[in-house]
C-alpha positions as CSV (number, residue, x, y, z in Angstrom):
1,M,-48.3,22.0,5.9
2,N,-45.9,20.4,8.4
3,E,-42.8,19.1,6.5
4,C,-40.6,16.6,8.2
5,K,-36.9,16.6,7.3
6,T,-34.6,13.7,8.1
7,V,-31.2,14.4,9.5
8,R,-28.4,13.1,7.5
9,S,-25.2,12.5,9.4
10,M,-21.8,13.0,7.8
11,T,-20.2,10.9,10.5
12,G,-19.8,7.2,9.7
13,Y,-17.6,4.2,9.5
14,G,-17.5,1.1,7.5
15,K,-15.1,-1.8,6.8
16,A,-15.3,-4.7,4.4
17,S,-12.9,-7.4,3.3
18,L,-12.8,-9.7,0.3
19,E,-10.6,-12.8,0.0
20,Q,-10.2,-14.0,-3.6
21,G,-7.6,-16.5,-4.7
22,A,-4.3,-15.5,-3.2
23,L,-5.3,-12.0,-2.3
24,L,-7.0,-10.3,0.7
25,L,-8.5,-6.9,0.1
26,E,-9.6,-4.7,3.0
27,V,-11.5,-1.4,2.5
28,E,-12.2,1.0,5.3
29,V,-14.2,4.2,5.1
30,K,-14.4,6.9,7.7
31,S,-16.3,10.2,7.5
32,V,-16.6,13.1,9.8
33,N,-18.5,16.4,9.7
34,S,-16.8,19.1,7.6
35,R,-18.0,22.2,5.9
36,F,-16.6,21.2,2.5
37,L,-16.0,17.9,0.7
38,D,-12.5,16.7,1.6
39,L,-11.5,13.3,0.2
40,C,-8.5,11.5,1.4
41,F,-7.3,8.2,-0.1
42,K,-4.7,5.7,1.2
43,L,-4.2,3.2,-1.6
44,P,-1.6,0.6,-2.4
45,R,0.7,1.8,-5.2
46,T,-0.9,-0.8,-7.6
47,Y,-4.3,0.9,-7.2
48,L,-3.3,4.6,-7.5
49,S,-4.7,4.7,-11.0
50,F,-8.2,4.2,-9.5
51,E,-8.1,7.4,-7.4
52,T,-9.7,9.6,-10.0
53,K,-12.6,7.3,-10.6
54,L,-13.1,6.8,-6.8
55,R,-13.1,10.6,-6.4
56,E,-15.8,10.9,-9.1
57,L,-18.0,8.2,-7.6
58,I,-17.8,9.6,-4.1
59,S,-18.2,13.3,-5.2
60,A,-21.4,12.3,-7.1
61,R,-23.0,11.1,-3.9
62,L,-21.7,13.5,-1.3
63,Q,-21.6,17.2,-1.0
64,R,-19.6,17.8,2.2
65,G,-17.7,16.1,5.0
66,R,-14.2,14.7,5.3
67,V,-14.0,11.1,3.9
68,E,-11.0,8.9,4.3
69,L,-10.9,5.7,2.3
70,T,-8.1,3.2,3.1
71,V,-7.4,0.1,1.0
72,V,-5.1,-2.6,2.2
73,R,-3.9,-5.3,-0.3
74,T,-2.4,-8.4,1.3
75,P,-1.1,-11.4,-0.7
76,L,-2.0,-14.6,1.1
77,R,0.8,-16.7,-0.3
78,Q,4.1,-15.8,-1.7
79,E,4.0,-15.4,-5.5
80,S,7.1,-16.6,-7.4
81,C,8.8,-13.7,-9.1
82,G,10.9,-15.9,-11.4
83,I,14.2,-15.0,-9.9
84,S,16.6,-17.8,-8.9
85,L,20.1,-17.6,-7.3
86,N,23.1,-18.7,-9.3
87,R,25.0,-19.8,-6.2
88,A,28.3,-20.4,-8.0
89,L,28.3,-17.0,-9.6
90,F,27.3,-15.3,-6.3
91,D,30.2,-17.1,-4.5
92,A,32.6,-16.0,-7.1
93,Y,31.5,-12.3,-6.9
94,F,31.5,-12.5,-3.1
95,Q,35.1,-13.8,-3.0
96,V,36.3,-11.1,-5.4
97,C,34.6,-8.4,-3.2
98,Q,36.2,-9.8,-0.1
99,S,39.6,-9.8,-1.7
100,L,39.1,-6.3,-2.9
101,A,38.0,-5.1,0.5
102,K,41.0,-6.6,2.2
103,E,43.3,-5.1,-0.4
104,L,41.8,-1.7,-0.1
105,K,41.5,-2.0,3.7
106,C,37.8,-0.8,3.4
107,F,36.5,-3.3,5.9
108,D,37.9,-4.7,9.1
109,G,37.5,-8.4,8.6
110,A,34.9,-10.2,6.6
111,L,32.7,-8.4,4.1
112,K,29.0,-8.8,4.8
113,A,26.6,-10.0,2.1
114,E,24.5,-6.9,2.3
115,F,27.4,-4.9,0.9
116,V,27.6,-7.0,-2.3
């Protein structure tokens, strides 16, 4: 009996993106030949909790190869974080800091806002 075996390549590349509401999600998968299964994930901090499940899903389907999965999460519009500036209070703090800087001779001239 002449048995025909198909060659299965471990080298591959795929990319997909999904835009939903105010969010763009891009996923890229690269794989290359390797003797053992080596999974590498590059995930946004908010998705790190999914790494274990992703590892299980991929390990169930693959036996070897180096697989790199990259997820990029891009907000499409600025989301309000609920913080507002109390300009009067900021100005008061800034003036106190400038006075203190002059008195202590910490800075030569005006105090910059990034030091406040």
